[in-house]
C-alpha positions as CSV (number, residue, x, y, z in Angstrom):
1,X,0.0,0.0,0.0
2,X,2.8,2.4,0.9
3,X,4.6,1.9,-2.4
4,X,1.4,2.6,-4.3
5,X,0.9,5.8,-2.3
6,X,4.5,6.8,-2.9
7,X,3.9,6.4,-6.7
8,X,1.2,9.0,-6.4
9,X,3.2,11.5,-4.4
10,X,2.3,10.6,-0.8
11,X,5.3,10.6,1.6
12,X,5.6,9.7,5.3
13,X,6.6,12.4,7.8
14,X,8.7,10.6,10.4
15,X,10.6,13.2,12.4
16,X,12.2,11.0,15.1
17,X,15.5,12.6,16.3
18,X,15.0,15.9,14.3
19,X,14.2,19.4,15.4
20,X,10.6,20.2,16.2
21,X,8.9,22.0,13.3
22,X,5.4,23.4,14.1
23,X,4.5,23.4,10.4
24,X,4.8,19.6,10.2
25,X,4.5,18.3,13.8
26,X,1.9,18.5,16.5
27,X,3.4,18.5,20.0
28,X,1.2,16.4,22.4
29,X,3.7,16.0,25.2
30,X,6.9,17.0,26.9
31,X,9.9,14.8,27.7
32,X,12.3,16.4,30.3
33,X,15.2,14.1,29.4
34,X,15.4,15.3,25.8
35,X,17.2,18.5,24.6
36,X,14.8,21.5,24.1
37,X,13.3,21.6,20.6
38,X,14.1,18.0,19.7
39,X,11.6,15.3,18.9
40,X,11.8,12.6,21.6
41,X,9.1,10.2,20.4
42,X,6.7,9.9,17.5
43,X,3.2,8.8,18.5
44,X,1.7,8.9,15.0
45,X,3.4,9.4,11.7
46,X,2.3,12.2,9.5
47,X,1.7,12.2,5.7
48,X,2.3,14.7,2.9
49,X,1.1,14.8,-0.6
50,X,3.4,16.5,-3.2
51,X,5.0,18.6,-0.4
52,X,1.7,19.6,1.1
53,X,0.9,18.3,4.6
54,X,-2.1,16.0,4.9
55,X,-1.7,15.0,8.5
56,X,0.9,16.4,11.0
57,X,3.0,13.9,12.9
58,X,2.0,13.7,16.6
59,X,5.2,14.0,18.7
60,X,6.6,14.4,22.2
61,X,9.3,17.1,22.3
62,X,12.1,18.0,24.7
63,X,11.5,20.6,27.4
């Protein structure tokens, strides 16, 4: 299914270990053991279609 979606321009937004970006991520929690502004855990992957965000990734960020 994912390969078929990728053929049509749908890509997965999986930001684990990257900096928090409010345009692509939805922060739903805070982890005090992670550096500030870094994504600590991904609860739900996001999806984009041809560069446009369909669903933001739900993440936990550092404090």
